[in-house]
C-alpha beads as a LAMMPS data file, in Angstrom:
LAMMPS data file: protein, C-alpha beads

135 atoms
134 bonds

1 atom types
1 bond types

-500.0 500.0 xlo xhi
-500.0 500.0 ylo yhi
-500.0 500.0 zlo zhi

Masses

1 110.0

Atoms # bond

1 1 1 -14.992 16.136 -4.739
2 1 1 -13.568 12.849 -3.037
3 1 1 -9.768 12.705 -2.366
4 1 1 -8.083 10.471 -4.770
5 1 1 -5.676 9.155 -2.098
6 1 1 -8.644 8.405 0.327
7 1 1 -10.539 6.684 -2.458
8 1 1 -7.464 4.329 -3.614
9 1 1 -6.410 3.634 0.235
10 1 1 -9.676 2.144 0.647
11 1 1 -9.375 0.121 -2.605
12 1 1 -6.043 -0.958 -1.668
13 1 1 -7.036 -2.328 1.544
14 1 1 -10.094 -3.922 -0.053
15 1 1 -7.605 -5.819 -2.508
16 1 1 -5.190 -6.818 -0.023
17 1 1 -7.837 -8.310 2.072
18 1 1 -8.932 -10.387 -0.962
19 1 1 -5.835 -11.585 -2.432
20 1 1 -4.992 -15.338 -1.018
21 1 1 -1.501 -15.290 -1.298
22 1 1 -1.563 -11.955 1.030
23 1 1 -3.978 -13.555 3.366
24 1 1 -1.998 -16.661 3.490
25 1 1 0.646 -14.678 5.395
26 1 1 -1.125 -11.547 7.072
27 1 1 -4.783 -12.624 7.130
28 1 1 -6.754 -9.611 7.356
29 1 1 -4.264 -7.632 9.418
30 1 1 -3.982 -4.282 6.873
31 1 1 -4.042 -1.097 9.093
32 1 1 -4.256 2.585 8.830
33 1 1 -4.104 3.277 12.673
34 1 1 -2.358 -0.227 14.032
35 1 1 -3.835 -1.446 17.388
36 1 1 -2.459 -2.355 20.437
37 1 1 -1.590 -5.105 21.227
38 1 1 -1.034 -6.165 17.447
39 1 1 -0.308 -9.860 16.219
40 1 1 2.440 -10.228 13.679
41 1 1 3.020 -10.113 10.754
42 1 1 1.094 -7.006 9.233
43 1 1 0.763 -4.322 6.905
44 1 1 0.212 -0.969 7.624
45 1 1 0.022 2.707 5.651
46 1 1 3.241 4.779 5.905
47 1 1 3.486 8.220 4.371
48 1 1 1.547 9.521 1.047
49 1 1 1.952 12.364 -1.339
50 1 1 -0.661 13.632 -3.301
51 1 1 0.915 15.921 -6.193
52 1 1 -1.195 17.753 -8.814
53 1 1 -0.586 16.190 -12.494
54 1 1 -2.791 18.384 -14.304
55 1 1 -3.071 18.249 -18.431
56 1 1 -5.072 20.690 -20.537
57 1 1 -8.832 20.543 -19.498
58 1 1 -7.595 17.459 -17.633
59 1 1 -7.327 17.325 -13.422
60 1 1 -5.490 14.558 -12.124
61 1 1 -3.030 13.680 -9.249
62 1 1 0.067 11.655 -8.755
63 1 1 -0.400 9.878 -5.470
64 1 1 2.614 8.061 -3.935
65 1 1 1.739 5.347 -1.235
66 1 1 4.371 4.018 1.132
67 1 1 2.782 0.592 2.696
68 1 1 4.847 -1.054 5.719
69 1 1 5.316 -4.333 6.169
70 1 1 6.215 -5.786 9.693
71 1 1 7.364 -9.217 10.897
72 1 1 9.039 -10.223 14.531
73 1 1 10.308 -13.445 13.001
74 1 1 14.178 -14.017 13.141
75 1 1 16.121 -12.656 10.094
76 1 1 14.299 -11.021 7.107
77 1 1 12.309 -14.082 5.420
78 1 1 9.221 -13.408 6.441
79 1 1 9.073 -9.634 5.865
80 1 1 10.351 -10.068 2.366
81 1 1 7.671 -12.581 1.597
82 1 1 4.677 -10.217 2.774
83 1 1 6.703 -7.514 0.806
84 1 1 6.424 -9.494 -2.460
85 1 1 2.914 -10.987 -1.880
86 1 1 2.083 -7.133 -1.410
87 1 1 3.864 -6.152 -4.472
88 1 1 2.485 -8.628 -6.592
89 1 1 -1.196 -7.968 -5.700
90 1 1 -1.002 -4.384 -6.295
91 1 1 1.417 -3.411 -8.991
92 1 1 -0.357 -2.828 -12.402
93 1 1 -3.646 -3.582 -10.731
94 1 1 -6.635 -1.681 -12.276
95 1 1 -8.632 -0.631 -9.620
96 1 1 -12.346 0.250 -9.916
97 1 1 -12.937 3.579 -8.243
98 1 1 -16.530 5.193 -8.194
99 1 1 -15.378 8.915 -7.735
100 1 1 -12.387 9.394 -9.471
101 1 1 -10.847 7.971 -12.813
102 1 1 -8.254 5.690 -12.310
103 1 1 -5.129 5.596 -14.747
104 1 1 -2.300 3.398 -13.414
105 1 1 -0.690 2.202 -10.217
106 1 1 2.706 0.772 -10.062
107 1 1 5.457 -0.599 -7.714
108 1 1 8.368 1.919 -7.481
109 1 1 10.684 0.240 -4.601
110 1 1 10.960 -1.788 -1.716
111 1 1 13.576 -1.084 1.158
112 1 1 13.742 -3.812 3.969
113 1 1 15.705 -3.381 7.278
114 1 1 15.863 -4.005 10.742
115 1 1 13.832 -1.600 13.388
116 1 1 15.827 -0.102 16.018
117 1 1 14.301 -2.331 18.646
118 1 1 16.310 -5.194 17.053
119 1 1 13.283 -7.265 16.935
120 1 1 11.428 -5.903 14.612
121 1 1 11.837 -6.429 10.587
122 1 1 10.436 -3.583 8.429
123 1 1 9.991 -3.621 4.728
124 1 1 8.931 0.172 3.043
125 1 1 7.022 -0.830 -0.097
126 1 1 6.427 2.439 -2.491
127 1 1 3.920 2.532 -5.018
128 1 1 3.142 5.470 -7.532
129 1 1 -0.642 5.858 -8.802
130 1 1 -2.215 8.234 -11.019
131 1 1 -5.821 9.244 -11.159
132 1 1 -8.156 11.580 -13.003
133 1 1 -9.932 13.684 -10.593
134 1 1 -13.660 14.069 -11.288
135 1 1 -15.097 17.429 -9.658

Bonds

1 1 1 2
2 1 2 3
3 1 3 4
4 1 4 5
5 1 5 6
6 1 6 7
7 1 7 8
8 1 8 9
9 1 9 10
10 1 10 11
11 1 11 12
12 1 12 13
13 1 13 14
14 1 14 15
15 1 15 16
16 1 16 17
17 1 17 18
18 1 18 19
19 1 19 20
20 1 20 21
21 1 21 22
22 1 22 23
23 1 23 24
24 1 24 25
25 1 25 26
26 1 26 27
27 1 27 28
28 1 28 29
29 1 29 30
30 1 30 31
31 1 31 32
32 1 32 33
33 1 33 34
34 1 34 35
35 1 35 36
36 1 36 37
37 1 37 38
38 1 38 39
39 1 39 40
40 1 40 41
41 1 41 42
42 1 42 43
43 1 43 44
44 1 44 45
45 1 45 46
46 1 46 47
47 1 47 48
48 1 48 49
49 1 49 50
50 1 50 51
51 1 51 52
52 1 52 53
53 1 53 54
54 1 54 55
55 1 55 56
56 1 56 57
57 1 57 58
58 1 58 59
59 1 59 60
60 1 60 61
61 1 61 62
62 1 62 63
63 1 63 64
64 1 64 65
65 1 65 66
66 1 66 67
67 1 67 68
68 1 68 69
69 1 69 70
70 1 70 71
71 1 71 72
72 1 72 73
73 1 73 74
74 1 74 75
75 1 75 76
76 1 76 77
77 1 77 78
78 1 78 79
79 1 79 80
80 1 80 81
81 1 81 82
82 1 82 83
83 1 83 84
84 1 84 85
85 1 85 86
86 1 86 87
87 1 87 88
88 1 88 89
89 1 89 90
90 1 90 91
91 1 91 92
92 1 92 93
93 1 93 94
94 1 94 95
95 1 95 96
96 1 96 97
97 1 97 98
98 1 98 99
99 1 99 100
100 1 100 101
101 1 101 102
102 1 102 103
103 1 103 104
104 1 104 105
105 1 105 106
106 1 106 107
107 1 107 108
108 1 108 109
109 1 109 110
110 1 110 111
111 1 111 112
112 1 112 113
113 1 113 114
114 1 114 115
115 1 115 116
116 1 116 117
117 1 117 118
118 1 118 119
119 1 119 120
120 1 120 121
121 1 121 122
122 1 122 123
123 1 123 124
124 1 124 125
125 1 125 126
126 1 126 127
127 1 127 128
128 1 128 129
129 1 129 130
130 1 130 131
131 1 131 132
132 1 132 133
133 1 133 134
134 1 134 135
């Protein structure tokens, strides 16, 4: 059985690296493990949760993803642009999964703030997915 979270993560990376509105801002800089040094702006994976959402005779997971957008440009304009492009690329996108059955993917919230270093703007972009599990 393939993890719904793992399969969705791969599909999210592929989608973000293929959407011109996203790549115009961050190129191919979508990371699970952020390299050092790193060029800004970029997007990385934050926390995720996987909760069972089973119905009669159907195994399913509700998966919550946080994607983080990062910028070192002054103020919030650039990080807001990246967050908006990520949201637009992923919200209600129908992912083609091979091991599990895609049901839905939706944007839930975006929070924008300055990191404690005082230099880095950060957007936390939260999504919710529902996937039927194929055993």
